[in-house]
C-alpha positions in Angstrom: 2.9 -12.9 16.6 5.5 -11.2 14.0 7.2 -12.5 10.9 9.9 -14.6 11.5 13.1 -13.3 10.1 15.8 -15.3 8.0 18.9 -14.3 7.0 20.7 -16.0 4.3 23.6 -18.4 5.7 26.1 -16.6 3.7 25.7 -13.3 5.5 26.2 -14.5 8.9 30.1 -13.7 8.8 29.2 -10.3 7.7 26.7 -9.5 10.7 29.7 -11.0 12.8 32.0 -8.6 11.8 29.5 -5.5 12.4 30.1 -3.3 15.5 27.8 -4.6 17.9 26.1 -1.4 18.1 25.7 -1.6 14.4 24.6 -5.2 14.7 21.7 -4.7 17.9 20.4 -1.5 15.7 20.3 -3.5 12.7 18.3 -6.5 14.3 16.1 -4.1 16.3 15.1 -2.6 12.8 14.3 -6.1 10.9 12.1 -6.8 14.3 10.3 -3.7 14.1 9.7 -4.7 10.1 8.8 -8.1 11.0 6.1 -6.9 13.4 4.6 -4.3 10.9 4.3 -7.0 8.2 1.9 -8.2 10.7 -0.7 -5.6 9.8 0.3 -4.4 6.5 0.9 -5.8 3.0 4.0 -5.8 1.1 2.5 -3.3 -1.4 0.9 -0.8 1.0 2.2 2.6 0.9 2.3 3.2 4.6 5.7 1.0 4.6 7.8 4.5 2.7 8.6 5.2 6.0 10.5 1.7 7.1 11.3 0.5 3.6 11.3 1.4 -0.2 10.8 -1.0 -3.0 13.5 -2.3 -4.7 13.6 -4.5 -8.1 11.0 -7.7 -6.8 11.9 -6.7 -3.1 12.2 -3.8 -0.8 15.2 -1.8 0.6 16.4 -0.3 3.6 18.9 1.6 5.7 19.9 1.2 9.3 23.1 2.0 11.1 25.2 2.6 8.1 23.7 -0.5 6.6 22.0 -0.8 3.2 19.5 -4.5 3.7 17.6 -5.7 0.7 14.6 -8.2 1.8 11.8 -9.9 0.7 8.4 -10.3 2.5 6.5 -13.8 2.2 3.1 -13.2 3.7 2.1 -16.7 2.9 4.7 -18.1 5.0 5.2 -15.2 7.5 8.8 -14.6 6.9 10.8 -11.8 6.5 13.9 -12.8 4.5 17.2 -10.7 4.4 19.0 -11.4 1.1 21.9 -8.8 1.2 23.4 -6.5 3.7 26.2 -3.8 2.4 28.0 -1.5 4.3 27.1 2.6 3.2 30.8 4.1 3.5 32.0 7.7 2.8 34.9 9.2 2.8 35.1 12.7 2.6 37.9 14.7 1.3 39.9 16.3 4.1 38.4 19.5 3.0 35.0 18.6 3.3 35.6 17.0 6.5 34.1 18.1 9.9 36.5 20.1 12.4 38.0 17.8 15.0 
């Protein structure tokens, strides 16, 4: 059984604003992390393909979002603390041809 996923309540409105494909990708990625947490300790170097250390927690990028989270092995919980959209606007001179 995978870790439960807890998303802090203040993040709920942000999740609702995400386009459905982004929300689905984010939820699937968090589920993969929760399932992997069954087998790897938070400090295991094999996490590097999925998450990176960030202060006292972890960070991951998915579907244009940066997600900060903590794994709590004793409580068997993945806690999402922050979600931010990563947006880059290129000057017209660097934009892809349309």
